[in-house]
Structures are given as C-alpha cells and as structure tokens.
C-alpha positions in Angstrom: 0.0 0.0 0.0 2.9 2.4 0.6 4.1 1.9 -3.0 0.5 2.5 -4.1 0.2 5.7 -2.1 3.5 6.9 -3.3 2.7 6.2 -7.0 -0.7 7.9 -6.6 1.0 10.9 -5.0 3.3 11.2 -8.0 0.2 11.6 -10.3 -1.2 14.2 -8.0 2.1 16.0 -7.9 2.1 16.3 -11.7 -1.4 17.8 -11.6 -0.3 20.2 -8.8 2.8 21.2 -10.7 0.8 22.1 -13.8 -1.6 24.2 -11.8 1.3 25.8 -9.8 3.1 26.9 -13.0 -0.1 28.3 -14.6 -0.8 30.3 -11.5 2.8 31.7 -11.4 2.7 32.6 -15.1 -0.7 34.4 -14.7 0.6 36.3 -11.6 3.8 37.4 -13.3 2.1 38.5 -16.6 -0.7 40.2 -14.7 1.9 42.1 -12.6 3.6 43.4 -15.8 0.4 44.4 -17.5 -1.2 46.0 -14.5 1.9 48.2 -13.9 1.9 49.3 -17.5 -1.8 50.1 -17.5 -1.6 51.8 -14.1 1.1 54.1 -15.5 -0.8 54.8 -18.7 -3.9 55.6 -16.6 -1.9 57.9 -14.5 -0.6 59.7 -17.6 -4.2 60.0 -18.8 -5.0 61.6 -15.5 -7.3 58.7 -14.6 -6.0 58.7 -11.1 -8.6 56.5 -9.4 -8.2 53.8 -12.1 -4.4 54.1 -11.8 -4.6 53.5 -8.1 -6.8 50.5 -8.4 -4.7 49.0 -11.1 -1.6 49.6 -9.0 -3.3 47.8 -6.0 -4.1 44.8 -8.3 -0.5 44.8 -9.4 0.7 44.8 -5.8 -1.6 41.7 -5.2 0.0 40.0 -8.2 3.4 40.8 -6.8 2.4 39.2 -3.5 1.2 36.1 -5.4 4.5 35.9 -7.2 6.4 36.1 -3.9 4.1 33.5 -2.2 4.6 31.1 -5.1 8.4 31.6 -5.3 8.9 31.3 -1.5 6.3 28.7 -0.7 4.0 26.1 -2.3 0.8 27.6 -0.8 -1.1 27.5 -4.1 -4.5 27.8 -2.5 -3.5 31.1 -1.0 -2.2 32.3 -4.3 -5.5 31.3 -6.1 -7.5 33.1 -3.4 -5.5 36.3 -4.1 -6.0 35.9 -7.8 -9.7 35.5 -7.2 -9.7 38.8 -5.4 -8.2 40.4 -8.5 -10.9 38.6 -10.5 -13.5 40.6 -8.7 -11.7 43.9 -8.2 -10.2 44.4 -11.6 -13.2 43.5 -13.8 -15.6 45.5 -11.5 -13.3 48.5 -11.7 -13.1 48.2 -15.5 -16.9 47.9 -15.6 -17.5 50.8 -13.3 -15.0 53.2 -14.8 -15.1 52.1 -18.4 -11.3 52.3 -18.6 -9.5 54.4 -21.2 -12.0 55.7 -23.8 -14.6 53.3 -22.5 -12.7 50.2 -23.7 -12.2 48.7 -20.3 -15.2 46.4 -20.7 -13.3 44.6 -23.5 -10.6 43.6 -21.0 -13.0 41.9 -18.7 -13.4 38.8 -20.9 -9.8 37.7 -21.1 -9.2 38.6 -17.4 -12.0 36.4 -16.3 -11.2 33.6 -18.7 -7.5 33.4 -17.9 -7.9 33.6 -14.1 -10.6 31.0 -14.2 -8.4 28.0 -15.1 -6.4 28.1 -11.9 -9.7 27.4 -10.0 -11.5 24.1 -9.4 -14.9 23.7 -11.1 -17.3 24.5 -8.4 -15.3 27.6 -7.0 -15.2 28.8 -10.6 -18.9 28.4 -11.0 -19.4 30.4 -7.8 -17.0 33.2 -9.0 -18.5 33.4 -12.4 -22.1 33.3 -11.2 -21.3 36.0 -8.5 -19.7 38.3 -11.1 -22.5 37.9 -13.6 -25.1 38.6 -10.9 -23.3 41.7 -9.6 -22.7 43.1 -13.1 -26.4 42.6 -13.9 -27.3 44.6 -10.9 -24.9 47.4 -12.0 -26.2 47.5 -15.6 -29.9 46.9 -15.2 -31.0 48.2 -11.8 -30.9 51.6 -10.0 -27.4 50.6 -8.9 -26.3 51.8 -12.3 -26.0 55.2 -10.7 -22.7 53.9 -9.2 -21.2 53.6 -12.7 -18.8 56.4 -13.7 -19.6 55.7 -17.3 -22.7 54.9 -19.2 -23.7 52.0 -21.4 -26.5 51.7 -23.9 -29.1 49.0 -23.3 -27.7 47.1 -26.3 -24.1 47.3 -25.0 -25.3 46.0 -21.6 -27.3 43.1 -23.1 -24.4 42.2 -25.5 -21.9 42.3 -22.5 -24.1 40.0 -20.3 -24.9 37.6 -23.1 -21.2 37.4 -24.2 -20.1 37.0 -20.6 -22.6 34.2 -20.0 -21.7 32.3 -23.1 -18.0 32.7 -22.3 -18.6 31.4 -18.8 -20.4 28.3 -20.2 -17.5 27.6 -22.5 -14.8 28.1 -19.9 -16.7 26.1 -17.3 -17.3 23.2 -19.7 -13.6 23.1 -20.6 -12.7 23.2 -16.9 -15.2 20.4 -16.1 -13.8 18.2 -18.8 -10.3 18.8 -17.6 -11.3 17.8 -14.1 -13.1 14.7 -15.4 -10.0 13.8 -17.4 -7.8 14.2 -14.3 -10.1 12.0 -12.3 -10.2 9.4 -15.0 -6.3 9.4 -15.1 -6.3 8.8 -11.4 -8.9 6.0 -11.6 -7.0 4.3 -14.4 -3.7 4.8 -12.5 -5.3 3.4 -9.3 -6.6 0.3 -11.2 -3.1 -0.2 -12.7 -1.6 0.1 -9.3 -4.2 -2.3 -7.8 -3.3 -4.8 -10.5 0.3 -4.5 -9.7 -0.3 -4.7 -6.0 -2.8 -7.5 -6.0 -2.5 -9.5 -9.3 0.2 -11.5 -10.9 1.6 -9.6 -13.8 2.2 -12.7 -15.9 -1.0 -14.8 -15.4 -3.4 -12.1 -14.3 -4.4 -14.3 -11.3 -4.4 -12.9 -7.8 -1.0 -12.8 -6.1 0.0 -13.9 -2.6 -1.1 -10.7 -1.0 -4.5 -10.8 -2.7 -4.9 -14.5 -1.9 -4.3 -14.0 1.8 -6.8 -11.2 1.9 -9.5 -13.3 0.1 -8.7 -16.4 2.2 -9.0 -14.4 5.5 -12.4 -13.0 4.3 -13.8 -16.4 3.3 -12.6 -18.1 6.6 -14.3 -15.4 8.7 -17.5 -15.9 6.8 -17.2 -19.7 7.1 -16.6 -19.4 10.8 -19.6 -17.2 11.3 -21.9 -19.5 9.2 -20.4 -22.8 10.4 -19.2 -23.7 6.9 -16.1 -25.3 5.5 -13.4 -24.0 3.1 -11.1 -26.2 1.1 -7.6 -25.2 -0.1 -5.7 -26.9 -2.9 -1.9 -26.2 -3.0 -0.5 -27.0 -6.5 3.1 -27.3 -7.4 4.2 -28.1 -11.0 6.7 -30.9 -11.1 9.6 -30.7 -13.6 8.8 -27.0 -14.4 12.4 -26.0 -13.8 13.5 -28.3 -16.6 11.3 -26.4 -19.0 12.9 -23.1 -18.1 16.4 -24.7 -18.3 15.8 -26.4 -21.6 13.6 -24.0 -23.6 14.1 -20.7 -21.8 11.9 -18.5 -19.6 9.7 -17.3 -22.4 8.4 -20.9 -23.0 8.1 -21.4 -19.3 6.0 -18.2 -18.9 3.8 -19.4 -21.8 3.3 -22.7 -20.0 2.3 -20.9 -16.8 -0.2 -18.8 -18.6 -1.7 -21.8 -20.4 -2.0 -23.7 -17.1 -3.7 -20.7 -15.5 -6.3 -20.6 -18.2 -6.9 -24.4 -18.0 -7.0 -24.1 -14.2 -9.9 -21.6 -14.5 -11.8 -24.1 -16.7 -11.1 -27.0 -14.5 -12.6 -25.4 -11.4 -15.4 -23.4 -13.1 -18.2 -26.0 -13.5 -19.8 -26.8 -10.1 -17.3 -27.0 -7.3 -17.2 -23.4 -6.4 -18.8 -20.0 -6.7 -16.3 -18.0 -8.7 -16.4 -14.4 -9.9 -15.1 -13.1 -13.2 -11.8 -12.0 -11.6 -11.1 -15.5 -10.3 -10.3 -14.2 -6.8 -10.5 -17.8 -5.4 -7.4 -18.6 -7.5 -3.9 -17.3 -7.0 -0.4 -17.7 -8.1 1.8 -17.6 -5.1 5.0 -17.3 -7.1 7.1 -19.4 -9.5 5.2 -22.6 -10.3 3.0 -22.6 -7.2 -0.7 -22.0 -7.4 -3.7 -22.3 -4.9 -7.4 -22.8 -5.3 -9.9 -21.8 -2.6 -13.0 -24.0 -2.5 -15.6 -21.9 -0.9 -18.8 -23.3 0.8 -17.3 -26.9 0.6 -20.0 -29.5 1.3 -17.6 -32.4 1.8 -13.8 -32.7 1.9 -14.2 -35.4 -0.7 -15.3 -32.8 -3.2 -11.9 -31.3 -3.0 -10.6 -34.6 -4.4 -12.9 -34.2 -7.4 -11.4 -30.8 -8.2 -7.9 -32.2 -7.8 -8.7 -35.1 -10.1 -9.8 -32.6 -12.8 -6.6 -30.7 -12.4 -4.5 -33.8 -12.6 -6.3 -34.8 -15.8 -4.5 -31.9 -17.5 -1.3 -33.8 -17.1 -2.3 -37.3 -18.2 0.5 -37.4 -20.8 2.4 -34.3 -19.7 1.3 -30.8 -20.3 0.5 -29.6 -23.8 1.2 -26.1 -25.0 0.6 -24.7 -28.5 3.7 -26.2 -30.0 4.9 -29.1 -27.8 4.1 -31.4 -24.9 6.2 -31.0 -21.8 6.9 -33.6 -19.2 5.3 -31.4 -16.5 2.9 -32.8 -13.9 1.3 -31.6 -10.7 1.5 -32.4 -7.0 -1.5 -31.2 -5.1 -2.0 -30.9 -1.3 -5.5 -30.5 0.1 -6.4 -29.0 3.5 -9.8 -28.0 5.0 -10.9 -25.3 7.4 -11.8 -25.8 10.2 -10.8 -29.5 10.3 -7.1 -29.0 9.6 -6.5 -25.4 10.6 -8.0 -22.4 12.4 -6.3 -19.6 10.5 -5.3 -18.6 7.0 -1.6 -19.2 7.6 -2.2 -22.6 9.2 -4.5 -23.7 6.4 -1.9 -22.7 3.8 0.8 -24.5 5.8 -1.3 -27.7 6.1 -2.0 -27.7 2.4 1.7 -27.1 1.7 2.6 -30.1 3.9 0.1 -32.3 2.1 1.5 -31.1 -1.3 5.0 -32.3 -0.2 3.5 -35.6 0.9 2.2 -36.0 -2.6 5.7 -35.3 -4.0 7.2 -37.9 -1.6 4.6 -40.5 -2.7 5.5 -40.3 -6.4 4.3 -36.9 -7.7 1.5 -36.3 -10.2 -1.0 -37.0 -7.4 -2.9 -35.4 -4.6 -2.9 -35.9 -0.8 -5.2 -34.9 2.0 -3.8 -33.3 5.1 -6.6 -34.9 7.1 -5.3 -38.4 7.9 -8.7 -40.2 7.8 -9.8 -38.7 4.5 -6.3 -39.2 3.1 -6.5 -42.9 3.9 -9.9 -43.1 2.3 -8.7 -41.3 -0.9 -5.6 -43.5 -1.0 -7.9 -46.5 -0.8 -10.0 -45.2 -3.7 -6.9 -44.6 -5.8 -5.7 -48.1 -4.9 -9.0 -49.5 -6.2 -8.8 -47.4 -9.3 -5.2 -48.7 -10.0 -6.4 -52.3 -9.4 -9.2 -51.8 -11.9 -6.8 -50.4 -14.4 -4.4 -53.3 -14.0 -7.3 -55.9 -14.2 -8.5 -54.3 -17.4 -5.0 -54.2 -18.9 -4.2 -57.8 -18.1 -7.7 -59.3 -18.5 -8.0 -60.1 -14.8 -11.6 -59.2 -14.3 -14.1 -62.1 -14.0 -17.8 -62.8 -14.2 -20.2 -64.8 -12.1 -23.7 -65.7 -13.1 -27.0 -65.5 -11.2 -29.8 -67.6 -12.6 -33.2 -66.0 -12.9 -36.3 -68.3 -12.7 -39.8 -68.3 -13.9 -41.8 -67.6 -10.8 -44.3 -70.4 -11.4 -42.4 -73.2 -13.0 -39.0 -72.2 -11.5 -37.3 -73.0 -14.8 -34.2 -70.9 -15.6 -35.4 -68.2 -18.0 -32.5 -65.8 -17.7 -29.0 -65.3 -16.3 -27.8 -62.1 -14.7 -24.2 -61.4 -15.2 -22.3 -60.0 -12.2 -18.8 -58.5 -12.3 -16.0 -59.4 -10.0 -12.4 -58.1 -9.6 -10.4 -61.0 -7.9 -7.6 -58.7 -6.7 -10.1 -56.6 -4.8 -12.3 -59.5 -3.7 -9.3 -60.6 -1.5 -10.1 -57.4 0.6 -13.9 -58.0 0.3 -14.3 -55.1 -2.1 -17.2 -55.8 -4.4 -19.0 -54.0 -7.3 -21.0 -51.8 -4.9 -17.7 -50.3 -3.9 -15.6 -50.3 -7.0 -18.2 -49.5 -9.6 -18.8 -45.9 -8.3 -15.0 -45.4 -8.4 -14.9 -46.8 -12.0 -17.6 -44.3 -13.0 -15.9 -41.4 -11.4 -12.5 -42.2 -13.0 -14.1 -42.9 -16.5 -12.9 -46.6 -16.4 -16.6 -47.7 -16.5 -16.9 -47.4 -20.3 -14.1 -49.9 -20.9 -15.4 -52.1 -18.1 -19.0 -52.1 -19.6 -17.6 -53.1 -23.0 -15.5 -55.8 -21.4 -18.5 -57.2 -19.5 -20.7 -57.1 -22.6 -18.2 -58.8 -24.8 -17.4 -61.6 -22.3 -21.1 -62.1 -21.6 -21.6 -62.6 -25.3 -18.9 -65.2 -25.3 -20.5 -67.0 -22.4 -23.9 -66.9 -24.0 -22.6 -68.5 -27.1 -21.1 -71.4 -25.1 -24.3 -71.9 -23.2 -26.4 -71.8 -26.3 -24.2 -74.3 -28.1 -23.5 -76.7 -25.2 -26.8 -76.4 -23.1 -29.2 -75.2 -25.8 -29.9 -72.3 -23.5 -32.7 -70.1 -24.9 -33.2 -67.6 -22.1 -31.9 -64.1 -21.8 -28.5 -62.9 -20.8 -29.1 -60.0 -18.4 -26.2 -57.5 -18.3 -25.8 -54.6 -16.0 -24.6 -51.4 -17.6 -23.7 -48.1 -16.0 -26.1 -45.2 -16.1 -23.3 -43.1 -17.6 -23.7 -45.0 -20.8 -27.0 -43.1 -21.3 -24.9 -40.0 -22.1 -22.5 -41.9 -24.3 -23.6 -41.4 -27.9 -21.1 -44.1 -29.1 -22.4 -46.8 -26.8 -25.3 -48.1 -29.1 -23.0 -48.4 -32.1 -20.3 -50.2 -30.1 -22.9 -52.7 -28.8 -24.1 -53.2 -32.3 -20.5 -54.0 -33.4 -20.2 -56.7 -30.7 -23.6 -58.2 -31.6 -22.4 -58.6 -35.2 -19.0 -59.8 -34.2 -20.4 -62.7 -32.1 -23.6 -63.2 -34.2 -25.7 -62.8 -31.1 -29.5 -62.5 -31.5 -30.4 -59.1 -29.8 -33.6 -60.7 -28.4 -31.4 -62.9 -26.2 -29.9 -59.9 -24.5 -31.3 -57.6 -21.8 -29.5 -54.6 -20.4 -30.2 -53.6 -16.8 -29.9 -50.0 -15.8 -30.5 -48.8 -12.3 -33.4 -46.5 -11.8 -31.3 -43.9 -10.0 -29.5 -43.3 -13.3 -32.6 -41.9 -14.9 -33.1 -38.1 -15.0 -36.4 -36.4 -15.6 -36.8 -35.2 -19.2 -33.3 -36.5 -20.1 -33.7 -36.3 -23.9 -30.2 -37.5 -24.6 -30.6 -40.5 -22.2 -34.0 -41.5 -23.7 -32.5 -41.2 -27.2 -29.7 -43.7 -26.2 -32.2 -46.1 -24.8 -34.3 -45.9 -27.9 -31.2 -46.7 -30.0 -30.5 -49.7 -27.9 -34.1 -50.8 -28.0 -34.0 -50.4 -31.8 -31.2 -53.0 -31.9 -33.7 -55.5 -30.5 -32.2 -55.6 -27.0 -34.7 -55.5 -24.2 -34.2 -53.1 -21.3 -34.9 -53.6 -17.6 -35.3 -50.9 -15.0 -33.2 -52.2 -12.1 -33.8 -51.5 -8.4 -37.2 -50.0 -9.2 -38.7 -48.0 -6.4 -35.4 -46.7 -5.0 -35.2 -43.8 -7.4 -37.4 -40.9 -8.3 -39.1 -42.1 -11.5 -42.7 -41.0 -11.6 -45.1 -43.7 -12.7 -46.2 -41.6 -15.6 -42.6 -41.4 -16.9 -42.6 -45.1 -17.7 -44.3 -44.3 -20.9 -41.3 -42.2 -21.9 -38.7 -44.9 -21.4 -38.5 -47.9 -23.8 -38.2 -50.4 -21.0 -39.5 -54.0 -21.0 -39.1 -55.0 -17.4 -39.3 -53.7 -13.8 -37.0 -55.3 -11.3 -38.3 -55.0 -7.7 -35.5 -54.0 -5.4 -34.4 -56.6 -2.8 -35.1 -54.3 0.1 -38.8 -54.4 -0.7 -38.8 -58.1 -0.9 -36.9 -58.3 2.4 -39.7 -56.2 4.0 -42.6 -58.3 2.7 -43.4 -59.6 6.2 -42.1 -56.7 8.3 -44.1 -54.5 10.5 -43.6 -51.5 8.1 -46.9 -51.5 6.3 -45.9 -49.1 3.5 -42.8 -51.3 2.6 -44.9 -54.4 2.7 -47.2 -53.0 0.0 -44.4 -51.9 -2.3 -43.8 -55.3 -3.9 -47.5 -55.7 -4.9 -47.8 -52.1 -6.0 -44.7 -52.4 -8.3 -46.0 -55.7 -9.6 -49.4 -54.2 -10.4 -47.7 -51.3 -12.0 -45.7 -53.6 -14.3 -49.0 -55.3 -15.3 -50.6 -51.9 -16.0 -47.8 -51.0 -18.4 -47.5 -54.5 -19.7 -44.0 -54.9 -18.4 -42.3 -58.0 -17.1 -41.8 -58.0 -13.3 -38.7 -59.5 -11.7 -38.3 -59.8 -7.9 -34.7 -59.7 -6.6 -33.4 -61.0 -3.3 -35.7 -63.9 -2.7 -34.2 -65.7 0.3 -37.1 -67.7 1.7 -39.8 -70.1 0.6 -42.4 -67.8 2.2 -41.3 -64.9 0.0 -41.3 -67.1 -3.1 -44.9 -68.3 -2.4 -46.1 -64.7 -1.8 -44.6 -63.6 -5.2 -46.2 -66.6 -6.9 -49.5 -65.6 -5.3 -49.4 -62.0 -6.7 -48.4 -63.2 -10.2 -44.8 -62.0 -10.3 -43.1 -63.1 -13.6 -39.5 -63.9 -12.7 -37.6 -64.3 -9.4 -34.0 -64.6 -8.3 -32.2 -64.8 -5.0 -30.2 -67.0 -2.7 -33.2 -69.2 -1.9 -33.1 -70.4 -5.5 -29.5 -70.1 -6.4 -26.4 -68.1 -5.5 -24.1 -66.5 -8.1 -22.1 -69.2 -9.9 -18.8 -69.4 -11.7 -19.2 -70.3 -15.4 -18.4 -74.0 -14.9 -20.7 -74.3 -11.9 -23.4 -72.6 -13.9 -23.0 -75.2 -16.7 -23.3 -78.0 -14.1 -26.4 -76.3 -12.6 -28.1 -76.1 -16.0 -27.2 -79.7 -16.7 -28.7 -80.8 -13.3 -31.8 -78.7 -13.9 -32.3 -80.3 -17.3 -31.9 -83.8 -15.8 -34.6 -83.0 -13.2 -36.9 -81.7 -15.8 -36.5 -84.9 -17.9 -36.9 -87.0 -14.7 -40.1 -85.2 -13.9 -41.5 -85.8 -17.3 -40.7 -89.5 -17.5 -41.4 -90.6 -13.9 -44.5 -92.9 -14.3 -45.7 -92.0 -10.9 -46.2 -88.5 -12.1 -47.8 -89.3 -15.4 
C-alpha cells in the first residue's frame, strides 16, 4: 500500500505542478500588464483607475512572492480571485480608457478561471454575472462612472454568460480527465499490487486477503473452506531447456486451463477469479468456498491432474510437466489462513514424496480413504489391462415353473475380492474415473462369449441380463459399439437384456432417452433395475422404452415386516408392471415364504439365494445340466404321469 500511495501521489504531484506553474505565469504576466496600464492611466489623469490597477499589481506581486517562496497554491489562487473581482468590476464601473475597459473583462475572467476548481469557478462566475447585472440593469447603475446603452449592456451580459459556459465546460472536462487518469492509475496500481503480472491471477497478498475474508464468513456461518496447493513438477527443466519465455507461456496456459477445471460446479467464482492465486514461481492455490464435503476437494484435484495425463500440452509441444497437489480443509485442519496454507503445503510435499502427479489430503482419515480409492482405481486399471476381471452368473427363474429363464451377469475383480471389495464399492470409483466405459464393454463382450457357449452346449434359450452403467445413457457411441459386438459374435439381440438402475434416470433427459431408444431399436430388451429406489414418476414409464421392472431386494426383504408401506411396495410395483404390460422380476428372494407370496401375486420372474447363489461359469453349466436332468426325470417318472 505504501508503494500504491507513493505512486498515486506522483500523479497528484504532476497535476499540482501544472496548476502551480499556470498560477505563477498568470501572476507574473498580470503584474507586468497592471503596472503598465496603471502608468498609462496615471498619464491620462485617470488617477482613481491608476490607483486600483496599482493595487491589483501589488496583489499580483504578493502572489509571485508567495509562489516563489512557498508552495501555498490555494493562498495564491484566493489572491487571484480577489483580483478577479476587483479588476473586472473596476473596468466595468470606470469604463477604462475611452470606455474600452469592458473589453478587457473577458480575457481577465477567462485566464484567471483556469487556476480554480470547477465549483469555485462556478461560484465566482455566477457571482460576477449577478453583480454586473445589478450594476447594468437596476438603479445601482448610478454607481457607474460611465454609461452603457441597453444594447451594449445586453451584449456584454450575453457574451459574458456564453464565455462562462464555454470556460466552465472546458474546466469540467479537464477535471473529469484528471479523475479518469487517477482512476486508471489506481486500477493499474491495484493490479500490480494484488494481481500477478504474468498470469493475471491474484497474487499472494490478494490470496491471503481473500482467504481471510472467506474463513471469517465460514466461521460465522459454520461452513467449510477447502484449499488446494498446487506445485508443477519438472517445471524448472522447461525453463532450463527452452528458456523462460516458453516457461512463462506454460504458466499462462496452465492458469487458463485451471480456471476451466474449477469453473463448473465446485465453487462460486467471480469473473476476476479471486479464489485462485499464483503464489510465485510454479506454485498455485485454489480456494474452494462453501465446501459441502472434503471429498469434493478430491474431485477438483482429479480434474486438475487430468490436464497432465501425458504431460502438459502447449501450443507447439508437450512438456513432461505434472502436478503435485496438497489439500487441507478449514476448520478441520487449521484455524487460521496461515495454518491452512501450511497444512495444504505439507500435504503437497506428501504428494511429492509419494511419487508426484497425485494429490494428498492433510486430514489423515480422509487421506486414507482417498488413497484406498486410488488403490481400487489402480487395481481396476491393472485388471482391465491384463484381463484379470471375472464374471459370475445369477440364474433368474420363472416364478411359477422355477425354470431358468435368464441369467444375470455380475462383475468381480479378484484382486479386490481378497479385501472383500465388491462391485458396490468399485463401480462408483470406476464411474468417477471414467474406467466404467471400458469395463462395460469388457463385461458385454465376455457375456456374449459365455452366452454362445451356453447356447451351443446347453441349448440355453433364455436371456443374458447384463448390468450397464447409467453413464452410458450420455455416451452417444455406446449403441454403435454394442451393435458391433452383436455382429462380431452373431448374437441375437432378443437374447440380451440390459439392466440400468433407476437412479441413473433423470427427468426429461432427452439424450438418455435417445440412447435407450437406439439400444431398443437394436432388438435388445431393457430392464429398470432397483425400481422404487429412485425418483421415477409412474407416468414417466411411458417415456422410457423399458420392457421390465426389477423389484429391489429391500422391498422383498420387508414383505413380512411391521412396516406397512414397505410391505405393500412389492405388490404395487408388480401391479404397475401389469398396468404398463412390463415383465416383473423380484430380486433377493431368500425364503420359501417370500417365493410363495410372489407366486401368489403373479410376479413373472424371481432370483435370489433361496433359489441359487451367483455361480462361476463351470458351476453354472453344471447347474443347468442338473436342472435339465430334473426336468427330464419329472416328465418320464411314471408315478407323475
């Protein structure tokens, strides 16, 4: 701020110096002219006028003395204003030499005016015009030592009024220009003081100011604030190898991409990006205001790291630059701005120690959770790359005959199963990381292979039911990729059913509905999984090209509970399926009592541990072989015929 005030004072000094010189020049020229005219008036025996002019000359001499000896410009201006009144009034009253004094009033007023400020000038001009009007057009005209015709008086007043308007307009414009220069200067100084000259982002000073403000508000409102501390790895090598100009370009490109990475939903951000900052060198910070969960900080960090998947790309080359990110949260990790910055900084160095190009939480519990998620993600990547995923198969039965009419395919990751980590845990991580698209295609392709084997060896004629991620509804390429796999393995689309959880459906999702329609157009049937757990309105079922409603296992489990509303849900959903002519499938059948109830209400298909657990492929084949033997035995047993 001292530098700011000093620089602003320099601008004011320039304006003062200009006004000071103008006042000095006017006083000196006025002194010379007044002495000359005073002497001329004395020679013409106009003694009264000569005395007054001499008095005004003395005032000008005092002004010159004041300006040369001091810098009291306001005193000098006030003395000039005295002359502004005395001299023109004297010229108006006496008429000057041969009644020409009135002509000298115009330049005298105009010249003296420009050393004044706008509103004092308005006051002086207005006062003089008012007083001169009294002397010319009222009985006070008897005080005049000369006479003016009415036309001369009117011409003088009109000319004086127009001159005053012109002079005041010029003076007003000058002051506006001076103010604008100060404003522009202040803005430039503010940018220098609070914003990084290279990237345009807030600097360290601005960052601490904004962080302090946001922490105070969070403390008052009981909220949380997250802080990401970002350090670019290998940046020094760019400067050393390509020069600082290329390094500066990389920093600017990163700043722009950083704005885009945090813009969507994670923070409220203004057009100046005051929640971002460059602390210096290759260090940046991001403030996440109104943080709902520390986990959300990880989502932002993930998007930032995605900029560096294969290094960082600039306009002409890709650099081996990556990012290490530390995350800390107020008030969990710190109680002050400095502590929060320090905590995030420590977490950033932890990320560097753990291999770089990653992020770490300062909070140990969350850090452990996020490390676990990253471990799961890495395990999924490895399993995909080395074909280590596996499938198990859950038979689906006709509710009345209990014949196998379908097989639901379930995904497993053996490396994660060792730690009891199943799909309910790793699928959300796969969706978040983007791995789910590759996983879905892997599951579909391997399910097709299994179906071919079952059809050829067991003459299986039921449906293969495959779970797909709700994210595929927004994947325009998904239907065409499924079509390619159908053609590759010569699979009849009617033997395939895709299951999509109801929670993936969004009201009036035109793109999602379009994807479903394309899948349905292939001949694949669609099942709405876990129905009743989402927010699908009954009337929306007409909008979705679904063929089946799957009753969630939680409703089946509550069939005989004391919770009346839950007891009724199974029957309501089954009746709804009948109303819309959809197949109903009950999941999680674990007792004979549940099975008999479902048979009683006319449910179409059932599945659950009471009937069969998920099976490996060879066990599934044996199960189907055994089922076929039992069917044949039932038909040929003479006791039953």
